[in-house]
DRENVEX-514293 format. One record per atom (N, C-alpha, C, CB): x, y, z negated; residue number from 1; residue in one letter; atom name. Coordinates in steps of 0.02 Angstrom, whole numbers, plus 50000, padded with zeros to 5 digits. Atoms other than C-alpha are relative to their C-alpha. Glycine has a CB too. Layout:
residues N
+-------+-------+-------+-----+------+------+
:  east : north :    up :  nr : rest : atom :
+-------+-------+-------+-----+------+------+
:     X :     Y :     Z : NUM :    A :   CA :
...
+-------+-------+-------+-----+------+------+
//
This chain:
residues 94
+-------+-------+-------+-----+------+------+
:  east : north :    up :  nr : rest : atom :
+-------+-------+-------+-----+------+------+
: 49962 : 49937 : 49986 :   1 :    M :    N :
: 50989 : 46968 : 50047 :   1 :    M :   CA :
: 50016 : 49980 : 50082 :   1 :    M :    C :
: 50078 : 50013 : 49943 :   1 :    M :   CB :
: 49975 : 50019 : 49923 :   2 :    S :    N :
: 51035 : 46880 : 50222 :   2 :    S :   CA :
: 49938 : 50027 : 50046 :   2 :    S :    C :
: 50014 : 49906 : 50013 :   2 :    S :   CB :
: 50051 : 49975 : 49950 :   3 :    D :    N :
: 50856 : 46935 : 50286 :   3 :    D :   CA :
: 50005 : 50080 : 50005 :   3 :    D :    C :
: 49923 : 49977 : 49975 :   3 :    D :   CB :
: 49983 : 49920 : 49993 :   4 :    M :    N :
: 50899 : 47119 : 50251 :   4 :    M :   CA :
: 50059 : 50014 : 50046 :   4 :    M :    C :
: 50019 : 50033 : 49926 :   4 :    M :   CB :
: 49954 : 50001 : 49954 :   5 :    S :    N :
: 51058 : 47103 : 50333 :   5 :    S :   CA :
: 49985 : 49985 : 50080 :   5 :    S :    C :
: 50041 : 49955 : 49975 :   5 :    S :   CB :
: 50015 : 50018 : 49937 :   6 :    A :    N :
: 50987 : 47024 : 50478 :   6 :    A :   CA :
: 49953 : 50055 : 50035 :   6 :    A :    C :
: 49969 : 49932 : 49997 :   6 :    A :   CB :
: 50044 : 49946 : 49980 :   7 :    S :    N :
: 50848 : 47151 : 50495 :   7 :    S :   CA :
: 50039 : 50068 : 50016 :   7 :    S :    C :
: 49947 : 50011 : 49943 :   7 :    S :   CB :
: 49960 : 49942 : 49981 :   8 :    A :    N :
: 50972 : 47298 : 50482 :   8 :    A :   CA :
: 50032 : 49992 : 50054 :   8 :    A :    C :
: 50043 : 50019 : 49957 :   8 :    A :   CB :
: 49969 : 49996 : 49947 :   9 :    S :    N :
: 51077 : 47231 : 50607 :   9 :    S :   CA :
: 49967 : 49997 : 50071 :   9 :    S :    C :
: 50040 : 49957 : 49993 :   9 :    S :   CB :
: 50047 : 50006 : 49959 :  10 :    L :    N :
: 50924 : 47200 : 50717 :  10 :    L :   CA :
: 49984 : 50072 : 50017 :  10 :    L :    C :
: 49947 : 49958 : 49974 :  10 :    L :   CB :
: 50010 : 49924 : 49991 :  11 :    A :    N :
: 50875 : 47379 : 50692 :  11 :    A :   CA :
: 50059 : 50050 : 50030 :  11 :    A :    C :
: 49984 : 50026 : 49931 :  11 :    A :   CB :
: 49938 : 49973 : 49969 :  12 :    M :    N :
: 51053 : 47438 : 50734 :  12 :    M :   CA :
: 50002 : 49992 : 50073 :  12 :    M :    C :
: 50060 : 49969 : 49971 :  12 :    M :   CB :
: 49992 : 50006 : 49935 :  13 :    T :    N :
: 51052 : 47354 : 50894 :  13 :    T :   CA :
: 49948 : 50033 : 50041 :  13 :    T :    C :
: 50006 : 49936 : 50014 :  13 :    T :   CB :
: 50048 : 49965 : 49965 :  14 :    H :    N :
: 50898 : 47432 : 50945 :  14 :    H :   CA :
: 50003 : 50081 : 49989 :  14 :    H :    C :
: 49933 : 49971 : 49977 :  14 :    H :   CB :
: 50000 : 49928 : 50003 :  15 :    L :    N :
: 50934 : 47605 : 50890 :  15 :    L :   CA :
: 50067 : 50031 : 50027 :  15 :    L :    C :
: 49988 : 50022 : 49927 :  15 :    L :   CB :
: 49932 : 49972 : 49966 :  16 :    V :    N :
: 51120 : 47615 : 50964 :  16 :    V :   CA :
: 49989 : 50012 : 50062 :  16 :    V :    C :
: 50062 : 49956 : 49999 :  16 :    V :   CB :
: 50017 : 49984 : 49935 :  17 :    P :    N :
: 51049 : 47610 : 51137 :  17 :    P :   CA :
: 49969 : 50072 : 50008 :  17 :    P :    C :
: 49955 : 49949 : 50025 :  17 :    P :   CB :
: 50036 : 49946 : 50002 :  18 :    L :    N :
: 50927 : 47740 : 51105 :  18 :    L :   CA :
: 50029 : 50071 : 49984 :  18 :    L :    C :
: 49954 : 49986 : 49959 :  18 :    L :   CB :
: 49957 : 49935 : 50016 :  19 :    A :    N :
: 51059 : 47860 : 51024 :  19 :    A :   CA :
: 50042 : 50011 : 50066 :  19 :    A :    C :
: 50054 : 49990 : 49927 :  19 :    A :   CB :
: 49965 : 49991 : 49936 :  20 :    K :    N :
: 51167 : 47840 : 51189 :  20 :    K :   CA :
: 49956 : 50025 : 50055 :  20 :    K :    C :
: 50031 : 49936 : 50022 :  20 :    K :   CB :
: 50041 : 49973 : 49944 :  21 :    E :    N :
: 51009 : 47898 : 51293 :  21 :    E :   CA :
: 49994 : 50082 : 49978 :  21 :    E :    C :
: 49919 : 49957 : 50008 :  21 :    E :   CB :
: 50013 : 49926 : 50030 :  22 :    I :    N :
: 51013 : 48076 : 51198 :  22 :    I :   CA :
: 50056 : 50039 : 50046 :  22 :    I :    C :
: 50016 : 50009 : 49903 :  22 :    I :   CB :
: 49947 : 49960 : 49967 :  23 :    D :    N :
: 51100 : 48206 : 51315 :  23 :    D :   CA :
: 50045 : 50038 : 49958 :  23 :    D :    C :
: 49971 : 50045 : 50045 :  23 :    D :   CB :
: 49944 : 49967 : 50035 :  24 :    E :    N :
: 51268 : 48255 : 51239 :  24 :    E :   CA :
: 50013 : 50076 : 50011 :  24 :    E :    C :
: 50060 : 49966 : 50019 :  24 :    E :   CB :
: 49988 : 49928 : 49993 :  25 :    D :    N :
: 51266 : 48422 : 51323 :  25 :    D :   CA :
: 49939 : 50041 : 49971 :  25 :    D :    C :
: 50012 : 50018 : 50076 :  25 :    D :   CB :
: 50055 : 49963 : 50026 :  26 :    K :    N :
: 51109 : 48481 : 51241 :  26 :    K :   CA :
: 50013 : 50025 : 49928 :  26 :    K :    C :
: 49939 : 49957 : 50002 :  26 :    K :   CB :
: 49971 : 49968 : 50074 :  27 :    V :    N :
: 51132 : 48593 : 51090 :  27 :    V :   CA :
: 49932 : 49994 : 49955 :  27 :    V :    C :
: 50032 : 50096 : 50005 :  27 :    V :   CB :
: 50065 : 50003 : 50041 :  28 :    T :    N :
: 51002 : 48573 : 50953 :  28 :    T :   CA :
: 50021 : 50036 : 49928 :  28 :    T :    C :
: 49971 : 49912 : 49988 :  28 :    T :   CB :
: 49980 : 49950 : 50054 :  29 :    P :    N :
: 50997 : 48678 : 50795 :  29 :    P :   CA :
: 50021 : 49944 : 49943 :  29 :    P :    C :
: 49931 : 50059 : 49976 :  29 :    P :   CB :
: 49974 : 50047 : 50046 :  30 :    G :    N :
: 51013 : 48523 : 50681 :  30 :    G :   CA :
: 49982 : 50007 : 49930 :  30 :    G :    C :
: 50066 : 50000 : 50004 :  30 :    G :   CB :
: 50015 : 49997 : 50076 :  31 :    V :    N :
: 51010 : 48510 : 50484 :  31 :    V :   CA :
: 50013 : 50073 : 49977 :  31 :    V :    C :
: 50048 : 49947 : 49956 :  31 :    V :   CB :
: 49975 : 49937 : 50025 :  32 :    L :    N :
: 51100 : 48679 : 50469 :  32 :    L :   CA :
: 49939 : 50046 : 50011 :  32 :    L :    C :
: 50068 : 50025 : 50038 :  32 :    L :   CB :
: 50054 : 49954 : 49980 :  33 :    G :    N :
: 50958 : 48766 : 50571 :  33 :    G :   CA :
: 49947 : 49987 : 49952 :  33 :    G :    C :
: 49975 : 49990 : 50073 :  33 :    G :   CB :
: 50045 : 50002 : 50048 :  34 :    F :    N :
: 50830 : 48685 : 50465 :  34 :    F :   CA :
: 49996 : 50033 : 49936 :  34 :    F :    C :
: 49996 : 49951 : 49990 :  34 :    F :   CB :
: 49977 : 49974 : 50060 :  35 :    I :    N :
: 50908 : 48732 : 50311 :  35 :    I :   CA :
: 49984 : 50081 : 49999 :  35 :    I :    C :
: 50078 : 49983 : 49993 :  35 :    I :   CB :
: 50006 : 49925 : 49993 :  36 :    V :    N :
: 50921 : 48918 : 50369 :  36 :    V :   CA :
: 49924 : 50015 : 50009 :  36 :    V :    C :
: 50045 : 50029 : 50065 :  36 :    V :   CB :
: 50067 : 49987 : 49989 :  37 :    F :    N :
: 50743 : 48914 : 50428 :  37 :    F :   CA :
: 49949 : 49992 : 49947 :  37 :    F :    C :
: 49982 : 49964 : 50050 :  37 :    F :   CB :
: 50045 : 50013 : 50064 :  38 :    A :    N :
: 50672 : 48844 : 50267 :  38 :    A :   CA :
: 50018 : 50048 : 49946 :  38 :    A :    C :
: 50009 : 49926 : 49970 :  38 :    A :   CB :
: 49981 : 49958 : 50045 :  39 :    A :    N :
: 50777 : 48960 : 50165 :  39 :    A :   CA :
: 49960 : 50075 : 50008 :  39 :    A :    C :
: 50074 : 50003 : 50006 :  39 :    A :   CB :
: 50034 : 49946 : 49984 :  40 :    L :    N :
: 50704 : 49108 : 50268 :  40 :    L :   CA :
: 49918 : 49995 : 49978 :  40 :    L :    C :
: 50013 : 50009 : 50073 :  40 :    L :   CB :
: 50064 : 50010 : 50025 :  41 :    A :    N :
: 50529 : 49047 : 50252 :  41 :    A :   CA :
: 49982 : 50008 : 49923 :  41 :    A :    C :
: 49984 : 49937 : 50020 :  41 :    A :   CB :
: 50011 : 49988 : 50066 :  42 :    V :    N :
: 50546 : 49026 : 50066 :  42 :    V :   CA :
: 50011 : 50082 : 49973 :  42 :    V :    C :
: 50048 : 49951 : 49966 :  42 :    V :   CB :
: 49984 : 49932 : 50018 :  43 :    G :    N :
: 50623 : 49204 : 50052 :  43 :    G :   CA :
: 49933 : 50039 : 50023 :  43 :    G :    C :
: 50071 : 50028 : 50038 :  43 :    G :   CB :
: 50054 : 49955 : 49982 :  44 :    V :    N :
: 50469 : 49281 : 50146 :  44 :    V :   CA :
: 49944 : 49987 : 49951 :  44 :    V :    C :
: 49978 : 49989 : 50074 :  44 :    V :   CB :
: 50057 : 50026 : 50055 :  45 :    W :    N :
: 50344 : 49178 : 50029 :  45 :    W :   CA :
: 50009 : 50038 : 49939 :  45 :    W :    C :
: 50004 : 49918 : 49979 :  45 :    W :   CB :
: 49978 : 49971 : 50065 :  46 :    L :    N :
: 50437 : 49248 : 49875 :  46 :    L :   CA :
: 49987 : 50081 : 50003 :  46 :    L :    C :
: 50081 : 49981 : 49986 :  46 :    L :   CB :
: 50019 : 49929 : 49988 :  47 :    L :    N :
: 50428 : 49425 : 49942 :  47 :    L :   CA :
: 49934 : 50019 : 50009 :  47 :    L :    C :
: 50031 : 50024 : 50052 :  47 :    L :   CB :
: 50072 : 49988 : 49993 :  48 :    M :    N :
: 50251 : 49413 : 49992 :  48 :    M :   CA :
: 49963 : 50002 : 49929 :  48 :    M :    C :
: 49968 : 49944 : 50046 :  48 :    M :   CB :
: 50030 : 50029 : 50072 :  49 :    K :    N :
: 50203 : 49339 : 49807 :  49 :    K :   CA :
: 50026 : 50068 : 49959 :  49 :    K :    C :
: 50040 : 49912 : 49966 :  49 :    K :   CB :
: 49990 : 49950 : 50037 :  50 :    S :    N :
: 50297 : 49487 : 49738 :  50 :    S :   CA :
: 49972 : 50059 : 50017 :  50 :    S :    C :
: 50055 : 50007 : 49994 :  50 :    S :   CB :
: 50032 : 49941 : 49983 :  51 :    M :    N :
: 50223 : 49623 : 49841 :  51 :    M :   CA :
: 49924 : 49995 : 49985 :  51 :    M :    C :
: 50013 : 50015 : 50071 :  51 :    M :   CB :
: 50088 : 50009 : 50020 :  52 :    N :    N :
: 50034 : 49554 : 49804 :  52 :    N :   CA :
: 50011 : 50024 : 49924 :  52 :    N :    C :
: 49958 : 49903 : 50005 :  52 :    N :   CB :
: 49992 : 49982 : 50064 :  53 :    R :    N :
: 50097 : 49571 : 49621 :  53 :    R :   CA :
: 50003 : 50072 : 49984 :  53 :    R :    C :
: 50054 : 49970 : 49980 :  53 :    R :   CB :
: 50002 : 49932 : 50001 :  54 :    H :    N :
: 50158 : 49741 : 49626 :  54 :    H :   CA :
: 49945 : 50046 : 50033 :  54 :    H :    C :
: 50055 : 50015 : 50024 :  54 :    H :   CB :
: 50054 : 49956 : 49975 :  55 :    M :    N :
: 50017 : 49805 : 49734 :  55 :    M :   CA :
: 49939 : 49991 : 49955 :  55 :    M :    C :
: 49981 : 49983 : 50075 :  55 :    M :   CB :
: 50055 : 50022 : 50057 :  56 :    G :    N :
: 49893 : 49722 : 49604 :  56 :    G :   CA :
: 50005 : 50060 : 49940 :  56 :    G :    C :
: 50023 : 49914 : 49962 :  56 :    G :   CB :
: 49988 : 49962 : 50054 :  57 :    R :    N :
: 49974 : 49842 : 49476 :  57 :    R :   CA :
: 50000 : 50070 : 50020 :  57 :    R :    C :
: 50059 : 49982 : 49968 :  57 :    R :   CB :
: 49995 : 49919 : 49977 :  58 :    V :    N :
: 49967 : 50007 : 49575 :  58 :    V :   CA :
: 49920 : 50026 : 49972 :  58 :    V :    C :
: 50012 : 50013 : 50106 :  58 :    V :   CB :
: 50067 : 49957 : 50012 :  59 :    N :    N :
: 49831 : 50130 : 49501 :  59 :    N :   CA :
: 49990 : 50049 : 50040 :  59 :    N :    C :
: 49995 : 50030 : 49940 :  59 :    N :   CB :
: 49998 : 49937 : 49951 :  60 :    F :    N :
: 49785 : 50249 : 49636 :  60 :    F :   CA :
: 49928 : 50032 : 49997 :  60 :    F :    C :
: 50020 : 49978 : 50082 :  60 :    F :   CB :
: 50047 : 49960 : 49998 :  61 :    K :    N :
: 49679 : 50390 : 49617 :  61 :    K :   CA :
: 50013 : 50050 : 50052 :  61 :    K :    C :
: 49989 : 50026 : 49939 :  61 :    K :   CB :
: 49998 : 49948 : 49939 :  62 :    E :    N :
: 49635 : 50494 : 49764 :  62 :    E :   CA :
: 50000 : 50076 : 49969 :  62 :    E :    C :
: 49928 : 49990 : 50052 :  62 :    E :   CB :
: 50006 : 49933 : 50018 :  63 :    A :    N :
: 49681 : 50689 : 49740 :  63 :    A :   CA :
: 49941 : 50034 : 50028 :  63 :    A :    C :
: 50058 : 50033 : 50019 :  63 :    A :   CB :
: 50057 : 49972 : 49976 :  64 :    P :    N :
: 49539 : 50798 : 49751 :  64 :    P :   CA :
: 50015 : 50054 : 50068 :  64 :    P :    C :
: 49968 : 50035 : 49937 :  64 :    P :   CB :
: 49976 : 49960 : 49940 :  65 :    D :    N :
: 49538 : 50902 : 49921 :  65 :    D :   CA :
: 50001 : 50068 : 49980 :  65 :    D :    C :
: 49956 : 49993 : 50064 :  65 :    D :   CB :
: 49992 : 49932 : 50025 :  66 :    P :    N :
: 49601 : 51075 : 49883 :  66 :    P :   CA :
: 49960 : 50048 : 50043 :  66 :    P :    C :
: 50075 : 50020 : 49999 :  66 :    P :   CB :
: 50047 : 49958 : 49953 :  67 :    A :    N :
: 49496 : 51148 : 50026 :  67 :    A :   CA :
: 49921 : 50011 : 49973 :  67 :    A :    C :
: 49996 : 49959 : 50075 :  67 :    A :   CB :
: 50065 : 49999 : 50022 :  68 :    A :    N :
: 49337 : 51092 : 49949 :  68 :    A :   CA :
: 49982 : 50028 : 49936 :  68 :    A :    C :
: 49980 : 49941 : 50000 :  68 :    A :   CB :
: 50018 : 49960 : 50058 :  69 :    P :    N :
: 49240 : 51199 : 49828 :  69 :    P :   CA :
: 50005 : 49951 : 49936 :  69 :    P :    C :
: 49924 : 50033 : 50011 :  69 :    P :   CB :
: 50007 : 50053 : 50056 :  70 :    P :    N :
: 49248 : 51128 : 49654 :  70 :    P :   CA :
: 49921 : 49995 : 49976 :  70 :    P :    C :
: 50050 : 50022 : 49931 :  70 :    P :   CB :
: 50069 : 50016 : 50020 :  71 :    A :    N :
: 49092 : 51037 : 49597 :  71 :    A :   CA :
: 49987 : 50007 : 49927 :  71 :    A :    C :
: 49982 : 49932 : 50021 :  71 :    A :   CB :
: 50023 : 49987 : 50069 :  72 :    A :    N :
: 48999 : 51074 : 49431 :  72 :    A :   CA :
: 50016 : 49926 : 49969 :  72 :    A :    C :
: 49916 : 50026 : 49996 :  72 :    A :   CB :
: 49987 : 50058 : 50034 :  73 :    E :    N :
: 49037 : 50939 : 49301 :  73 :    E :   CA :
: 49941 : 49972 : 49983 :  73 :    E :    C :
: 50040 : 50009 : 49945 :  73 :    E :   CB :
: 50060 : 50032 : 50011 :  74 :    G :    N :
: 48904 : 50809 : 49287 :  74 :    G :   CA :
: 49952 : 49998 : 50045 :  74 :    G :    C :
: 49975 : 50020 : 49953 :  74 :    G :   CB :
: 50045 : 50011 : 49934 :  75 :    T :    N :
: 48832 : 50824 : 49459 :  75 :    T :   CA :
: 50045 : 49961 : 50048 :  75 :    T :    C :
: 49973 : 50075 : 50038 :  75 :    T :   CB :
: 49960 : 50041 : 49953 :  76 :    A :    N :
: 48864 : 50714 : 49604 :  76 :    A :   CA :
: 50030 : 50046 : 50051 :  76 :    A :    C :
: 49958 : 49943 : 50034 :  76 :    A :   CB :
: 49966 : 49961 : 49950 :  77 :    P :    N :
: 48978 : 50775 : 49742 :  77 :    P :   CA :
: 49960 : 50018 : 50056 :  77 :    P :    C :
: 50055 : 49967 : 50023 :  77 :    P :   CB :
: 50050 : 49981 : 49935 :  78 :    A :    N :
: 48901 : 50873 : 49891 :  78 :    A :   CA :
: 50018 : 49952 : 50052 :  78 :    A :    C :
: 50010 : 50081 : 50032 :  78 :    A :   CB :
: 49989 : 50030 : 49947 :  79 :    A :    N :
: 48874 : 50773 : 50042 :  79 :    A :   CA :
: 50026 : 50041 : 50056 :  79 :    A :    C :
: 49947 : 49969 : 50014 :  79 :    A :   CB :
: 49972 : 49966 : 49946 :  80 :    P :    N :
: 48947 : 50832 : 50202 :  80 :    P :   CA :
: 49941 : 50043 : 50038 :  80 :    P :    C :
: 50036 : 49946 : 50047 :  80 :    P :   CB :
: 50054 : 49959 : 49975 :  81 :    A :    N :
: 48846 : 50958 : 50296 :  81 :    A :   CA :
: 49969 : 49971 : 50070 :  81 :    A :    C :
: 50028 : 50073 : 50008 :  81 :    A :   CB :
: 50025 : 50038 : 49946 :  82 :    S :    N :
: 48821 : 50859 : 50452 :  82 :    S :   CA :
: 50022 : 49937 : 50000 :  82 :    S :    C :
: 50013 : 50026 : 50059 :  82 :    S :   CB :
: 49979 : 50065 : 50000 :  83 :    S :    N :
: 48825 : 50679 : 50461 :  83 :    S :   CA :
: 49992 : 49961 : 50078 :  83 :    S :    C :
: 49957 : 49965 : 49942 :  83 :    S :   CB :
: 49985 : 50027 : 49936 :  84 :    G :    N :
: 48880 : 50639 : 50633 :  84 :    G :   CA :
: 49960 : 50032 : 50059 :  84 :    G :    C :
: 49987 : 49927 : 49997 :  84 :    G :   CB :
: 50037 : 49967 : 49954 :  85 :    S :    N :
: 48764 : 50761 : 50725 :  85 :    S :   CA :
: 50039 : 50047 : 50040 :  85 :    S :    C :
: 49948 : 50031 : 49968 :  85 :    S :   CB :
: 49960 : 49965 : 49970 :  86 :    A :    N :
: 48898 : 50867 : 50777 :  86 :    A :   CA :
: 50033 : 49968 : 50067 :  86 :    A :    C :
: 50044 : 50018 : 49953 :  86 :    A :   CB :
: 49966 : 50034 : 49937 :  87 :    S :    N :
: 48978 : 50728 : 50889 :  87 :    S :   CA :
: 49941 : 49986 : 50048 :  87 :    S :    C :
: 50041 : 49926 : 49981 :  87 :    S :   CB :
: 50063 : 50018 : 49953 :  88 :    A :    N :
: 48791 : 50689 : 50964 :  88 :    A :   CA :
: 49990 : 50076 : 50045 :  88 :    A :    C :
: 49919 : 49977 : 49943 :  88 :    A :   CB :
: 50011 : 49933 : 49955 :  89 :    E :    N :
: 48782 : 50886 : 51004 :  89 :    E :   CA :
: 50051 : 50005 : 50045 :  89 :    E :    C :
: 49999 : 50067 : 49961 :  89 :    E :   CB :
: 49952 : 49992 : 49961 :  90 :    G :    N :
: 48950 : 50886 : 51077 :  90 :    G :   CA :
: 50002 : 49953 : 50061 :  90 :    G :    C :
: 50054 : 49998 : 49964 :  90 :    G :   CB :
: 50004 : 50048 : 49940 :  91 :    R :    N :
: 48915 : 50736 : 51191 :  91 :    R :   CA :
: 49940 : 50029 : 50052 :  91 :    R :    C :
: 49980 : 49917 : 49972 :  91 :    R :   CB :
: 50045 : 49981 : 49957 :  92 :    E :    N :
: 48752 : 50832 : 51242 :  92 :    E :   CA :
: 50013 : 50068 : 50046 :  92 :    E :    C :
: 49944 : 50005 : 49962 :  92 :    E :   CB :
: 49978 : 49934 : 49962 :  93 :    K :    N :
: 48832 : 50993 : 51294 :  93 :    K :   CA :
: 50049 : 49980 : 50061 :  93 :    K :    C :
: 50041 : 50056 : 49946 :  93 :    K :   CB :
: 49942 : 50016 : 49948 :  94 :    K :    N :
: 48965 : 50905 : 51411 :  94 :    K :   CA :
: 49959 : 49982 : 50062 :  94 :    K :    C :
: 50055 : 49935 : 49977 :  94 :    K :   CB :
+-------+-------+-------+-----+------+------+
//
C-alpha cells in the first residue's frame, strides 16, 4: 500500500502546478454544460427515432386530379400530351 500512496502523492505534486496554470478568469461550460448538451442530443435522437416510426406508418394515396378526365377502368392512365416539347418550342421562339 505504501507504493500506492507514494505514486498518488507523486501524481498530486505533478498535477497541482498544472491546475494553477489554468486561467481563473476563463469561463468553461463544465459538467453541467456537458449534461445539458448530452440531454439535448439524446432528446433529438429519440424524437428522430419516433418520427421515423410514425412516418413508416403513414399510408398515403395521392388524390386524383379533379381537372383530369376520368380514365376508363382497366386501362393505363393517359400520358401527357407533350413531354417537354413545349419548353423547347418556347426557347426557340425567344
